[in-house]
PDB file of N, H, CA, C and O in Angstrom:
ATOM      1  N   MET A   1      22.992 108.336  12.995  1.00  0.00           N
ATOM      2  CA  MET A   1      23.195 109.479  12.103  1.00  0.00           C
ATOM      3  C   MET A   1      22.787 110.587  12.986  1.00  0.00           C
ATOM      4  O   MET A   1      21.777 110.215  13.584  1.00  0.00           O
ATOM      5  N   THR A   2      23.157 111.908  13.372  1.00  0.00           N
ATOM      6  H   THR A   2      23.977 112.210  12.886  1.00  0.00           H
ATOM      7  CA  THR A   2      22.411 112.869  13.893  1.00  0.00           C
ATOM      8  C   THR A   2      21.748 113.787  12.537  1.00  0.00           C
ATOM      9  O   THR A   2      22.613 113.801  11.661  1.00  0.00           O
ATOM     10  N   THR A   3      20.760 114.393  12.182  1.00  0.00           N
ATOM     11  H   THR A   3      20.057 114.381  12.894  1.00  0.00           H
ATOM     12  CA  THR A   3      20.877 115.097  11.277  1.00  0.00           C
ATOM     13  C   THR A   3      19.687 116.441  12.318  1.00  0.00           C
ATOM     14  O   THR A   3      18.851 116.279  13.206  1.00  0.00           O
ATOM     15  N   ILE A   4      20.105 117.403  11.751  1.00  0.00           N
ATOM     16  H   ILE A   4      20.785 117.534  11.030  1.00  0.00           H
ATOM     17  CA  ILE A   4      20.080 118.915  12.091  1.00  0.00           C
ATOM     18  C   ILE A   4      19.995 119.520  11.023  1.00  0.00           C
ATOM     19  O   ILE A   4      20.728 119.606  10.038  1.00  0.00           O
ATOM     20  N   THR A   5      18.624 120.114  11.420  1.00  0.00           N
ATOM     21  H   THR A   5      18.029 120.044  12.220  1.00  0.00           H
ATOM     22  CA  THR A   5      18.002 121.326   9.558  1.00  0.00           C
ATOM     23  C   THR A   5      18.516 122.470  10.448  1.00  0.00           C
ATOM     24  O   THR A   5      18.541 122.519  11.677  1.00  0.00           O
ATOM     25  N   ILE A   6      18.972 123.492   9.428  1.00  0.00           N
ATOM     26  H   ILE A   6      18.952 123.452   8.429  1.00  0.00           H
ATOM     27  CA  ILE A   6      19.341 124.481   9.440  1.00  0.00           C
ATOM     28  C   ILE A   6      17.879 125.855   9.195  1.00  0.00           C
ATOM     29  O   ILE A   6      17.039 124.957   9.241  1.00  0.00           O
ATOM     30  N   ASP A   7      17.380 126.587   9.082  1.00  0.00           N
ATOM     31  H   ASP A   7      18.063 127.317   9.045  1.00  0.00           H
ATOM     32  CA  ASP A   7      16.355 126.982   8.794  1.00  0.00           C
ATOM     33  C   ASP A   7      16.687 128.879   9.032  1.00  0.00           C
ATOM     34  O   ASP A   7      15.890 129.766   9.337  1.00  0.00           O
ATOM     35  N   ASP A   8      18.487 128.967   8.682  1.00  0.00           N
ATOM     36  H   ASP A   8      19.135 128.246   8.435  1.00  0.00           H
ATOM     37  CA  ASP A   8      18.359 130.543   9.517  1.00  0.00           C
ATOM     38  C   ASP A   8      19.256 130.787   8.035  1.00  0.00           C
ATOM     39  O   ASP A   8      20.395 130.384   7.799  1.00  0.00           O
ATOM     40  N   PRO A   9      18.379 131.550   7.172  1.00  0.00           N
ATOM     41  CA  PRO A   9      18.861 131.586   6.145  1.00  0.00           C
ATOM     42  C   PRO A   9      20.313 132.232   5.957  1.00  0.00           C
ATOM     43  O   PRO A   9      21.054 131.899   5.032  1.00  0.00           O
ATOM     44  N   LYS A  10      20.647 133.184   6.917  1.00  0.00           N
ATOM     45  H   LYS A  10      20.045 133.455   7.668  1.00  0.00           H
ATOM     46  CA  LYS A  10      22.123 133.795   6.798  1.00  0.00           C
ATOM     47  C   LYS A  10      23.012 133.101   7.117  1.00  0.00           C
ATOM     48  O   LYS A  10      24.141 133.299   6.668  1.00  0.00           O
ATOM     49  N   LEU A  11      22.621 131.660   8.360  1.00  0.00           N
ATOM     50  H   LEU A  11      21.704 131.499   8.725  1.00  0.00           H
ATOM     51  CA  LEU A  11      23.870 130.899   8.363  1.00  0.00           C
ATOM     52  C   LEU A  11      23.613 129.965   6.775  1.00  0.00           C
ATOM     53  O   LEU A  11      24.523 129.837   5.956  1.00  0.00           O
ATOM     54  N   ILE A  12      22.609 129.548   6.633  1.00  0.00           N
ATOM     55  H   ILE A  12      21.870 129.651   7.299  1.00  0.00           H
ATOM     56  CA  ILE A  12      23.026 128.390   5.427  1.00  0.00           C
ATOM     57  C   ILE A  12      23.560 129.363   4.289  1.00  0.00           C
ATOM     58  O   ILE A  12      24.347 128.732   3.583  1.00  0.00           O
ATOM     59  N   GLU A  13      23.397 130.792   3.825  1.00  0.00           N
ATOM     60  H   GLU A  13      22.758 131.304   4.399  1.00  0.00           H
ATOM     61  CA  GLU A  13      23.990 131.151   3.380  1.00  0.00           C
ATOM     62  C   GLU A  13      26.484 131.526   3.953  1.00  0.00           C
ATOM     63  O   GLU A  13      27.605 131.799   3.524  1.00  0.00           O
ATOM     64  N   GLN A  14      25.867 131.279   4.818  1.00  0.00           N
ATOM     65  H   GLN A  14      24.957 131.057   5.166  1.00  0.00           H
ATOM     66  CA  GLN A  14      27.654 131.771   5.510  1.00  0.00           C
ATOM     67  C   GLN A  14      28.094 130.471   5.413  1.00  0.00           C
ATOM     68  O   GLN A  14      29.086 130.410   4.687  1.00  0.00           O
ATOM     69  N   LEU A  15      27.666 129.144   5.967  1.00  0.00           N
ATOM     70  H   LEU A  15      26.861 129.193   6.557  1.00  0.00           H
ATOM     71  CA  LEU A  15      28.107 127.537   5.514  1.00  0.00           C
ATOM     72  C   LEU A  15      28.182 127.192   4.028  1.00  0.00           C
ATOM     73  O   LEU A  15      28.956 126.272   3.763  1.00  0.00           O
ATOM     74  N   LEU A  16      27.487 127.785   2.946  1.00  0.00           N
ATOM     75  H   LEU A  16      26.859 128.533   3.161  1.00  0.00           H
ATOM     76  CA  LEU A  16      27.736 127.394   1.721  1.00  0.00           C
ATOM     77  C   LEU A  16      28.673 128.432   1.308  1.00  0.00           C
ATOM     78  O   LEU A  16      29.418 128.126   0.378  1.00  0.00           O
ATOM     79  N   ARG A  17      28.809 129.827   1.909  1.00  0.00           N
ATOM     80  H   ARG A  17      28.204 130.076   2.665  1.00  0.00           H
ATOM     81  CA  ARG A  17      30.121 130.512   1.148  1.00  0.00           C
ATOM     82  C   ARG A  17      31.226 130.209   1.813  1.00  0.00           C
ATOM     83  O   ARG A  17      32.035 131.070   1.468  1.00  0.00           O
ATOM     84  N   ASP A  18      31.603 129.677   2.369  1.00  0.00           N
ATOM     85  H   ASP A  18      30.947 128.977   2.650  1.00  0.00           H
ATOM     86  CA  ASP A  18      32.641 129.496   3.952  1.00  0.00           C
ATOM     87  C   ASP A  18      33.531 127.462   3.260  1.00  0.00           C
ATOM     88  O   ASP A  18      34.642 127.068   2.904  1.00  0.00           O
ATOM     89  N   GLY A  19      32.462 126.995   3.401  1.00  0.00           N
ATOM     90  H   GLY A  19      31.559 127.315   3.690  1.00  0.00           H
ATOM     91  CA  GLY A  19      32.950 125.816   2.948  1.00  0.00           C
ATOM     92  C   GLY A  19      33.958 124.667   3.835  1.00  0.00           C
ATOM     93  O   GLY A  19      34.713 123.717   3.626  1.00  0.00           O
ATOM     94  N   ALA A  20      33.362 125.520   5.007  1.00  0.00           N
ATOM     95  H   ALA A  20      32.749 126.292   5.176  1.00  0.00           H
ATOM     96  CA  ALA A  20      34.223 125.217   6.566  1.00  0.00           C
ATOM     97  C   ALA A  20      34.368 126.114   7.398  1.00  0.00           C
ATOM     98  O   ALA A  20      34.450 127.337   7.277  1.00  0.00           O
ATOM     99  N   GLY A  21      34.422 124.879   8.988  1.00  0.00           N
ATOM    100  H   GLY A  21      34.355 123.886   9.086  1.00  0.00           H
ATOM    101  CA  GLY A  21      34.263 125.972   9.641  1.00  0.00           C
ATOM    102  C   GLY A  21      34.064 124.804  11.280  1.00  0.00           C
ATOM    103  O   GLY A  21      34.041 123.574  11.227  1.00  0.00           O
ATOM    104  N   GLU A  22      33.982 125.390  12.190  1.00  0.00           N
ATOM    105  H   GLU A  22      34.000 126.389  12.234  1.00  0.00           H
ATOM    106  CA  GLU A  22      33.246 124.504  13.207  1.00  0.00           C
ATOM    107  C   GLU A  22      32.290 124.661  13.699  1.00  0.00           C
ATOM    108  O   GLU A  22      31.664 125.719  13.631  1.00  0.00           O
ATOM    109  N   PHE A  23      31.872 123.500  14.416  1.00  0.00           N
ATOM    110  H   PHE A  23      32.381 122.641  14.471  1.00  0.00           H
ATOM    111  CA  PHE A  23      30.679 124.011  15.415  1.00  0.00           C
ATOM    112  C   PHE A  23      31.169 123.642  16.381  1.00  0.00           C
ATOM    113  O   PHE A  23      31.975 122.721  16.247  1.00  0.00           O
ATOM    114  N   ARG A  24      30.906 124.198  17.827  1.00  0.00           N
ATOM    115  H   ARG A  24      30.252 124.946  17.936  1.00  0.00           H
ATOM    116  CA  ARG A  24      30.928 125.173  19.274  1.00  0.00           C
ATOM    117  C   ARG A  24      29.797 125.242  20.036  1.00  0.00           C
ATOM    118  O   ARG A  24      28.807 125.909  19.734  1.00  0.00           O
ATOM    119  N   ASP A  25      29.992 124.145  21.642  1.00  0.00           N
ATOM    120  H   ASP A  25      30.796 123.604  21.888  1.00  0.00           H
ATOM    121  CA  ASP A  25      29.001 124.702  22.290  1.00  0.00           C
ATOM    122  C   ASP A  25      29.115 125.971  23.117  1.00  0.00           C
ATOM    123  O   ASP A  25      30.255 126.434  23.080  1.00  0.00           O
ATOM    124  N   PRO A  26      28.054 126.824  24.022  1.00  0.00           N
ATOM    125  CA  PRO A  26      28.019 127.360  24.205  1.00  0.00           C
ATOM    126  C   PRO A  26      29.678 128.037  25.293  1.00  0.00           C
ATOM    127  O   PRO A  26      30.189 129.128  25.546  1.00  0.00           O
ATOM    128  N   SER A  27      29.911 126.750  25.574  1.00  0.00           N
ATOM    129  H   SER A  27      29.496 125.864  25.368  1.00  0.00           H
ATOM    130  CA  SER A  27      31.037 127.508  26.378  1.00  0.00           C
ATOM    131  C   SER A  27      33.001 127.527  25.661  1.00  0.00           C
ATOM    132  O   SER A  27      34.107 127.716  26.167  1.00  0.00           O
ATOM    133  N   GLY A  28      32.276 127.094  23.758  1.00  0.00           N
ATOM    134  H   GLY A  28      31.377 126.940  23.347  1.00  0.00           H
ATOM    135  CA  GLY A  28      33.616 127.429  23.135  1.00  0.00           C
ATOM    136  C   GLY A  28      34.208 125.746  23.047  1.00  0.00           C
ATOM    137  O   GLY A  28      35.163 125.479  22.317  1.00  0.00           O
ATOM    138  N   ARG A  29      33.675 124.931  23.687  1.00  0.00           N
ATOM    139  H   ARG A  29      32.900 125.149  24.279  1.00  0.00           H
ATOM    140  CA  ARG A  29      34.325 123.758  23.120  1.00  0.00           C
ATOM    141  C   ARG A  29      34.032 123.419  21.576  1.00  0.00           C
ATOM    142  O   ARG A  29      32.929 123.683  21.097  1.00  0.00           O
ATOM    143  N   VAL A  30      35.053 122.827  20.810  1.00  0.00           N
ATOM    144  H   VAL A  30      35.949 122.613  21.198  1.00  0.00           H
ATOM    145  CA  VAL A  30      34.566 122.075  19.429  1.00  0.00           C
ATOM    146  C   VAL A  30      34.117 121.039  19.707  1.00  0.00           C
ATOM    147  O   VAL A  30      34.664 120.298  20.524  1.00  0.00           O
ATOM    148  N   LEU A  31      32.948 120.727  19.055  1.00  0.00           N
ATOM    149  H   LEU A  31      32.503 121.329  18.391  1.00  0.00           H
ATOM    150  CA  LEU A  31      32.258 120.033  18.786  1.00  0.00           C
ATOM    151  C   LEU A  31      32.372 119.073  17.622  1.00  0.00           C
ATOM    152  O   LEU A  31      32.559 117.868  17.794  1.00  0.00           O
ATOM    153  N   MET A  32      32.258 119.621  16.467  1.00  0.00           N
ATOM    154  H   MET A  32      32.106 120.600  16.327  1.00  0.00           H
ATOM    155  CA  MET A  32      32.840 118.922  15.028  1.00  0.00           C
ATOM    156  C   MET A  32      33.066 120.128  14.057  1.00  0.00           C
ATOM    157  O   MET A  32      32.318 121.085  13.857  1.00  0.00           O
ATOM    158  N   GLN A  33      34.391 119.819  13.457  1.00  0.00           N
ATOM    159  H   GLN A  33      34.998 119.042  13.620  1.00  0.00           H
ATOM    160  CA  GLN A  33      35.221 120.586  12.163  1.00  0.00           C
ATOM    161  C   GLN A  33      34.429 119.825  11.169  1.00  0.00           C
ATOM    162  O   GLN A  33      33.985 118.679  11.242  1.00  0.00           O
ATOM    163  N   PHE A  34      34.332 120.835  10.084  1.00  0.00           N
ATOM    164  H   PHE A  34      34.692 121.766  10.024  1.00  0.00           H
ATOM    165  CA  PHE A  34      33.596 120.327   9.099  1.00  0.00           C
ATOM    166  C   PHE A  34      34.187 121.084   7.731  1.00  0.00           C
ATOM    167  O   PHE A  34      34.267 122.312   7.769  1.00  0.00           O
ATOM    168  N   LYS A  35      34.605 120.368   6.514  1.00  0.00           N
ATOM    169  H   LYS A  35      34.539 119.370   6.483  1.00  0.00           H
ATOM    170  CA  LYS A  35      34.569 121.093   5.485  1.00  0.00           C
ATOM    171  C   LYS A  35      33.618 120.339   4.198  1.00  0.00           C
ATOM    172  O   LYS A  35      33.501 119.140   3.946  1.00  0.00           O
ATOM    173  N   ALA A  36      33.164 121.223   3.690  1.00  0.00           N
ATOM    174  H   ALA A  36      33.259 122.197   3.895  1.00  0.00           H
ATOM    175  CA  ALA A  36      31.929 121.012   2.813  1.00  0.00           C
ATOM    176  C   ALA A  36      32.157 120.431   1.663  1.00  0.00           C
ATOM    177  O   ALA A  36      32.876 121.065   0.892  1.00  0.00           O
ATOM    178  N   THR A  37      31.716 119.300   1.276  1.00  0.00           N
ATOM    179  H   THR A  37      31.131 118.785   1.903  1.00  0.00           H
ATOM    180  CA  THR A  37      32.113 118.651  -0.614  1.00  0.00           C
ATOM    181  C   THR A  37      30.857 119.093  -1.103  1.00  0.00           C
ATOM    182  O   THR A  37      29.939 118.797  -0.338  1.00  0.00           O
ATOM    183  N   PRO A  38      30.512 119.707  -2.128  1.00  0.00           N
ATOM    184  CA  PRO A  38      29.699 119.400  -2.747  1.00  0.00           C
ATOM    185  C   PRO A  38      28.300 118.180  -3.449  1.00  0.00           C
ATOM    186  O   PRO A  38      28.766 117.325  -4.203  1.00  0.00           O
ATOM    187  N   MET A  39      27.405 118.138  -3.321  1.00  0.00           N
ATOM    188  H   MET A  39      27.026 118.832  -2.709  1.00  0.00           H
ATOM    189  CA  MET A  39      27.039 117.400  -3.291  1.00  0.00           C
ATOM    190  C   MET A  39      27.169 116.044  -4.712  1.00  0.00           C
ATOM    191  O   MET A  39      27.828 116.453  -5.667  1.00  0.00           O
ATOM    192  N   GLY A  40      26.818 115.118  -4.811  1.00  0.00           N
ATOM    193  H   GLY A  40      26.282 114.786  -4.035  1.00  0.00           H
ATOM    194  CA  GLY A  40      27.562 114.181  -5.952  1.00  0.00           C
ATOM    195  C   GLY A  40      29.621 113.860  -5.974  1.00  0.00           C
ATOM    196  O   GLY A  40      30.337 112.947  -6.385  1.00  0.00           O
ATOM    197  N   GLU A  41      29.853 115.146  -5.312  1.00  0.00           N
ATOM    198  H   GLU A  41      29.271 115.888  -4.978  1.00  0.00           H
ATOM    199  CA  GLU A  41      31.697 115.143  -5.287  1.00  0.00           C
ATOM    200  C   GLU A  41      32.128 114.035  -4.726  1.00  0.00           C
ATOM    201  O   GLU A  41      31.224 113.264  -4.404  1.00  0.00           O
ATOM    202  N   LEU A  42      33.069 113.734  -4.527  1.00  0.00           N
ATOM    203  H   LEU A  42      33.804 114.361  -4.789  1.00  0.00           H
ATOM    204  CA  LEU A  42      33.653 112.675  -3.648  1.00  0.00           C
ATOM    205  C   LEU A  42      34.786 113.930  -2.474  1.00  0.00           C
ATOM    206  O   LEU A  42      34.877 114.892  -3.238  1.00  0.00           O
ATOM    207  N   PRO A  43      35.091 114.085  -1.978  1.00  0.00           N
ATOM    208  CA  PRO A  43      36.238 114.648  -1.261  1.00  0.00           C
ATOM    209  C   PRO A  43      37.614 114.401  -2.066  1.00  0.00           C
ATOM    210  O   PRO A  43      37.573 113.858  -3.170  1.00  0.00           O
ATOM    211  N   PRO A  44      38.357 114.650  -1.715  1.00  0.00           N
ATOM    212  CA  PRO A  44      39.774 115.515  -2.815  1.00  0.00           C
ATOM    213  C   PRO A  44      40.551 114.023  -2.798  1.00  0.00           C
ATOM    214  O   PRO A  44      40.919 113.366  -3.772  1.00  0.00           O
ATOM    215  N   ASP A  45      40.697 113.660  -1.156  1.00  0.00           N
ATOM    216  H   ASP A  45      40.398 114.194  -0.365  1.00  0.00           H
ATOM    217  CA  ASP A  45      41.061 112.952  -0.759  1.00  0.00           C
ATOM    218  C   ASP A  45      41.065 111.379  -0.883  1.00  0.00           C
ATOM    219  O   ASP A  45      41.960 110.588  -0.584  1.00  0.00           O
ATOM    220  N   ILE A  46      39.899 111.165  -1.371  1.00  0.00           N
ATOM    221  H   ILE A  46      39.172 111.808  -1.613  1.00  0.00           H
ATOM    222  CA  ILE A  46      38.883 109.229  -2.155  1.00  0.00           C
ATOM    223  C   ILE A  46      39.188 109.818  -2.904  1.00  0.00           C
ATOM    224  O   ILE A  46      39.396 111.003  -3.163  1.00  0.00           O
ATOM    225  N   VAL A  47      39.248 108.294  -3.583  1.00  0.00           N
ATOM    226  H   VAL A  47      39.078 107.331  -3.373  1.00  0.00           H
ATOM    227  CA  VAL A  47      39.626 107.874  -5.284  1.00  0.00           C
ATOM    228  C   VAL A  47      38.842 107.283  -5.666  1.00  0.00           C
ATOM    229  O   VAL A  47      38.848 106.627  -4.624  1.00  0.00           O
ATOM    230  N   SER A  48      37.473 106.464  -6.668  1.00  0.00           N
ATOM    231  H   SER A  48      37.468 106.997  -7.514  1.00  0.00           H
ATOM    232  CA  SER A  48      36.317 106.401  -6.592  1.00  0.00           C
ATOM    233  C   SER A  48      36.975 104.689  -7.731  1.00  0.00           C
ATOM    234  O   SER A  48      37.594 104.827  -8.786  1.00  0.00           O
ATOM    235  N   PRO A  49      36.760 103.866  -7.372  1.00  0.00           N
ATOM    236  CA  PRO A  49      37.025 102.730  -8.197  1.00  0.00           C
ATOM    237  C   PRO A  49      36.471 102.363  -9.412  1.00  0.00           C
ATOM    238  O   PRO A  49      36.628 101.426 -10.195  1.00  0.00           O
ATOM    239  N   PHE A  50      35.717 103.447  -9.353  1.00  0.00           N
ATOM    240  H   PHE A  50      35.589 104.208  -8.717  1.00  0.00           H
ATOM    241  CA  PHE A  50      35.053 103.218 -10.801  1.00  0.00           C
ATOM    242  C   PHE A  50      35.564 104.244 -12.067  1.00  0.00           C
ATOM    243  O   PHE A  50      35.461 105.322 -11.482  1.00  0.00           O
ATOM    244  N   THR A  51      35.871 104.458 -12.930  1.00  0.00           N
ATOM    245  H   THR A  51      35.955 103.582 -13.406  1.00  0.00           H
ATOM    246  CA  THR A  51      36.084 105.351 -14.055  1.00  0.00           C
ATOM    247  C   THR A  51      34.992 106.422 -14.109  1.00  0.00           C
ATOM    248  O   THR A  51      33.961 106.507 -13.443  1.00  0.00           O
ATOM    249  N   ASP A  52      35.276 106.890 -14.673  1.00  0.00           N
ATOM    250  H   ASP A  52      36.114 106.821 -15.214  1.00  0.00           H
ATOM    251  CA  ASP A  52      34.113 108.136 -15.660  1.00  0.00           C
ATOM    252  C   ASP A  52      33.162 107.101 -16.517  1.00  0.00           C
ATOM    253  O   ASP A  52      31.965 106.863 -16.349  1.00  0.00           O
ATOM    254  N   GLU A  53      33.962 106.628 -17.368  1.00  0.00           N
ATOM    255  H   GLU A  53      34.934 106.821 -17.505  1.00  0.00           H
ATOM    256  CA  GLU A  53      33.280 105.515 -18.001  1.00  0.00           C
ATOM    257  C   GLU A  53      32.361 104.954 -17.490  1.00  0.00           C
ATOM    258  O   GLU A  53      31.166 105.247 -17.485  1.00  0.00           O
ATOM    259  N   VAL A  54      32.967 104.019 -16.984  1.00  0.00           N
ATOM    260  H   VAL A  54      33.938 103.781 -16.988  1.00  0.00           H
ATOM    261  CA  VAL A  54      32.168 103.020 -15.831  1.00  0.00           C
ATOM    262  C   VAL A  54      30.848 103.428 -15.083  1.00  0.00           C
ATOM    263  O   VAL A  54      29.889 102.663 -14.989  1.00  0.00           O
ATOM    264  N   LEU A  55      30.881 104.754 -14.537  1.00  0.00           N
ATOM    265  H   LEU A  55      31.660 105.375 -14.614  1.00  0.00           H
ATOM    266  CA  LEU A  55      29.656 105.453 -14.038  1.00  0.00           C
ATOM    267  C   LEU A  55      28.754 106.393 -15.503  1.00  0.00           C
ATOM    268  O   LEU A  55      27.569 106.704 -15.624  1.00  0.00           O
ATOM    269  N   ALA A  56      29.472 106.524 -16.053  1.00  0.00           N
ATOM    270  H   ALA A  56      30.435 106.271 -15.954  1.00  0.00           H
ATOM    271  CA  ALA A  56      28.546 106.445 -17.422  1.00  0.00           C
ATOM    272  C   ALA A  56      27.135 105.458 -18.004  1.00  0.00           C
ATOM    273  O   ALA A  56      25.920 105.510 -18.195  1.00  0.00           O
ATOM    274  N   GLU A  57      28.211 104.656 -18.095  1.00  0.00           N
ATOM    275  H   GLU A  57      29.198 104.613 -17.940  1.00  0.00           H
ATOM    276  CA  GLU A  57      27.438 103.507 -18.650  1.00  0.00           C
ATOM    277  C   GLU A  57      26.914 102.529 -17.395  1.00  0.00           C
ATOM    278  O   GLU A  57      26.624 101.365 -17.672  1.00  0.00           O
ATOM    279  N   ARG A  58      26.832 102.848 -16.462  1.00  0.00           N
ATOM    280  H   ARG A  58      27.067 103.794 -16.236  1.00  0.00           H
ATOM    281  CA  ARG A  58      25.952 102.292 -15.309  1.00  0.00           C
ATOM    282  C   ARG A  58      24.611 102.730 -15.700  1.00  0.00           C
ATOM    283  O   ARG A  58      23.670 102.028 -16.066  1.00  0.00           O
ATOM    284  N   ARG A  59      24.706 104.727 -15.487  1.00  0.00           N
ATOM    285  H   ARG A  59      25.471 105.298 -15.189  1.00  0.00           H
ATOM    286  CA  ARG A  59      23.613 105.326 -15.245  1.00  0.00           C
ATOM    287  C   ARG A  59      22.505 105.250 -16.269  1.00  0.00           C
ATOM    288  O   ARG A  59      21.325 105.559 -16.108  1.00  0.00           O
ATOM    289  N   LYS A  60      23.349 104.587 -17.800  1.00  0.00           N
ATOM    290  H   LYS A  60      24.308 104.336 -17.931  1.00  0.00           H
ATOM    291  CA  LYS A  60      22.510 104.698 -18.916  1.00  0.00           C
ATOM    292  C   LYS A  60      21.447 103.196 -18.763  1.00  0.00           C
ATOM    293  O   LYS A  60      20.589 102.967 -19.615  1.00  0.00           O
ATOM    294  N   ASP A  61      21.659 102.318 -17.622  1.00  0.00           N
ATOM    295  H   ASP A  61      22.356 102.504 -16.930  1.00  0.00           H
ATOM    296  CA  ASP A  61      21.200 101.329 -17.621  1.00  0.00           C
ATOM    297  C   ASP A  61      20.252 101.676 -15.930  1.00  0.00           C
ATOM    298  O   ASP A  61      19.460 100.773 -15.660  1.00  0.00           O
ATOM    299  N   LEU A  62      20.289 102.499 -15.194  1.00  0.00           N
ATOM    300  H   LEU A  62      20.932 103.233 -15.412  1.00  0.00           H
ATOM    301  CA  LEU A  62      18.907 102.945 -14.286  1.00  0.00           C
ATOM    302  C   LEU A  62      17.820 103.379 -15.267  1.00  0.00           C
ATOM    303  O   LEU A  62      17.615 104.230 -16.133  1.00  0.00           O
ATOM    304  N   THR A  63      17.250 102.370 -14.685  1.00  0.00           N
ATOM    305  H   THR A  63      17.417 101.679 -13.981  1.00  0.00           H
ATOM    306  CA  THR A  63      15.632 102.375 -14.800  1.00  0.00           C
ATOM    307  C   THR A  63      14.795 102.963 -13.777  1.00  0.00           C
ATOM    308  O   THR A  63      15.160 102.371 -12.762  1.00  0.00           O
ATOM    309  N   GLY A  64      13.988 103.688 -13.482  1.00  0.00           N
ATOM    310  H   GLY A  64      13.691 104.169 -14.307  1.00  0.00           H
ATOM    311  CA  GLY A  64      12.911 103.436 -12.511  1.00  0.00           C
ATOM    312  C   GLY A  64      11.420 104.137 -12.615  1.00  0.00           C
ATOM    313  O   GLY A  64      11.074 104.471 -13.749  1.00  0.00           O
ATOM    314  N   ARG A  65      10.554 104.376 -11.578  1.00  0.00           N
ATOM    315  H   ARG A  65      10.835 104.105 -10.658  1.00  0.00           H
ATOM    316  CA  ARG A  65       9.426 105.169 -11.856  1.00  0.00           C
ATOM    317  C   ARG A  65       9.223 106.435 -11.161  1.00  0.00           C
ATOM    318  O   ARG A  65      10.083 106.856 -10.387  1.00  0.00           O
ATOM    319  N   PRO A  66       8.356 106.942 -11.342  1.00  0.00           N
ATOM    320  CA  PRO A  66       8.132 108.147 -11.303  1.00  0.00           C
ATOM    321  C   PRO A  66       7.424 107.998  -9.523  1.00  0.00           C
ATOM    322  O   PRO A  66       6.512 107.191  -9.341  1.00  0.00           O
ATOM    323  N   LEU A  67       7.775 108.555  -8.748  1.00  0.00           N
ATOM    324  H   LEU A  67       8.516 109.210  -8.896  1.00  0.00           H
ATOM    325  CA  LEU A  67       7.695 108.748  -7.419  1.00  0.00           C
ATOM    326  C   LEU A  67       5.993 108.232  -7.351  1.00  0.00           C
ATOM    327  O   LEU A  67       5.468 107.135  -7.161  1.00  0.00           O
ATOM    328  N   ALA A  68       5.416 109.708  -7.624  1.00  0.00           N
ATOM    329  H   ALA A  68       5.842 110.599  -7.778  1.00  0.00           H
ATOM    330  CA  ALA A  68       3.735 109.580  -7.858  1.00  0.00           C
ATOM    331  C   ALA A  68       3.303 108.375  -8.148  1.00  0.00           C
ATOM    332  O   ALA A  68       2.289 107.960  -7.586  1.00  0.00           O
ATOM    333  N   ASP A  69       3.861 107.734  -8.905  1.00  0.00           N
ATOM    334  H   ASP A  69       4.684 108.071  -9.362  1.00  0.00           H
ATOM    335  CA  ASP A  69       3.086 106.248  -9.274  1.00  0.00           C
ATOM    336  C   ASP A  69       3.915 105.330  -7.911  1.00  0.00           C
ATOM    337  O   ASP A  69       3.294 104.441  -7.328  1.00  0.00           O
ATOM    338  N   ILE A  70       4.716 105.526  -7.698  1.00  0.00           N
ATOM    339  H   ILE A  70       5.220 106.248  -8.172  1.00  0.00           H
ATOM    340  CA  ILE A  70       5.072 103.943  -6.150  1.00  0.00           C
ATOM    341  C   ILE A  70       3.951 104.429  -5.422  1.00  0.00           C
ATOM    342  O   ILE A  70       3.006 103.694  -5.136  1.00  0.00           O
ATOM    343  N   LEU A  71       4.020 105.930  -5.029  1.00  0.00           N
ATOM    344  H   LEU A  71       4.788 106.528  -5.262  1.00  0.00           H
ATOM    345  CA  LEU A  71       2.816 106.118  -3.854  1.00  0.00           C
ATOM    346  C   LEU A  71       1.806 105.464  -4.170  1.00  0.00           C
ATOM    347  O   LEU A  71       1.468 104.466  -3.534  1.00  0.00           O
ATOM    348  N   ARG A  72       0.968 106.042  -5.499  1.00  0.00           N
ATOM    349  H   ARG A  72       1.243 106.852  -6.016  1.00  0.00           H
ATOM    350  CA  ARG A  72      -0.243 105.574  -5.610  1.00  0.00           C
ATOM    351  C   ARG A  72      -0.086 104.165  -5.478  1.00  0.00           C
ATOM    352  O   ARG A  72      -0.607 103.450  -4.622  1.00  0.00           O
ATOM    353  N   ASP A  73       0.587 103.868  -6.294  1.00  0.00           N
ATOM    354  H   ASP A  73       1.009 104.449  -6.989  1.00  0.00           H
ATOM    355  CA  ASP A  73       0.309 101.601  -6.253  1.00  0.00           C
ATOM    356  C   ASP A  73       0.276 101.310  -4.871  1.00  0.00           C
ATOM    357  O   ASP A  73      -0.729 100.718  -4.476  1.00  0.00           O
ATOM    358  N   LEU A  74       1.411 101.678  -3.805  1.00  0.00           N
ATOM    359  H   LEU A  74       2.228 102.158  -4.125  1.00  0.00           H
ATOM    360  CA  LEU A  74       0.963 101.475  -2.664  1.00  0.00           C
ATOM    361  C   LEU A  74      -0.239 101.812  -1.998  1.00  0.00           C
ATOM    362  O   LEU A  74      -0.607 100.796  -1.409  1.00  0.00           O
ATOM    363  N   GLN A  75      -0.884 102.569  -1.839  1.00  0.00           N
ATOM    364  H   GLN A  75      -0.585 103.395  -2.318  1.00  0.00           H
ATOM    365  CA  GLN A  75      -1.777 103.631  -1.658  1.00  0.00           C
ATOM    366  C   GLN A  75      -3.208 102.874  -1.920  1.00  0.00           C
ATOM    367  O   GLN A  75      -4.270 102.980  -1.308  1.00  0.00           O
ATOM    368  N   ALA A  76      -2.831 102.026  -3.114  1.00  0.00           N
ATOM    369  H   ALA A  76      -1.968 101.940  -3.612  1.00  0.00           H
ATOM    370  CA  ALA A  76      -4.202 101.286  -3.663  1.00  0.00           C
ATOM    371  C   ALA A  76      -4.150  99.666  -2.886  1.00  0.00           C
ATOM    372  O   ALA A  76      -5.126  98.941  -2.697  1.00  0.00           O
ATOM    373  N   ARG A  77      -2.540  99.338  -2.473  1.00  0.00           N
ATOM    374  H   ARG A  77      -1.746  99.927  -2.627  1.00  0.00           H
ATOM    375  CA  ARG A  77      -2.690  97.690  -1.479  1.00  0.00           C
ATOM    376  C   ARG A  77      -3.121  97.549  -0.557  1.00  0.00           C
ATOM    377  O   ARG A  77      -3.282  96.501   0.067  1.00  0.00           O
ATOM    378  N   GLY A  78      -3.562  99.251  -0.130  1.00  0.00           N
ATOM    379  H   GLY A  78      -3.432 100.103  -0.637  1.00  0.00           H
ATOM    380  CA  GLY A  78      -4.075  99.544   0.809  1.00  0.00           C
ATOM    381  C   GLY A  78      -3.292  98.938   2.304  1.00  0.00           C
ATOM    382  O   GLY A  78      -3.775  99.203   3.405  1.00  0.00           O
TER     383      GLY A  78
END
């Protein structure tokens, strides 16, 4: 997977506002079309095999540690 970081605030605003578009090279050739999906949401044509109730129940079972604690423990191991 290729990751491209966009640091132009106006472009970011446009991409977020429009929600769909195309990426083209300088000759005009379409490289990719996209339709944005808000983080944490599935695209409309994808159906989760899990009900909202099952997901809520699984979220209750999540346990974890603060990242700072994990990093400290890793550094202590040397």
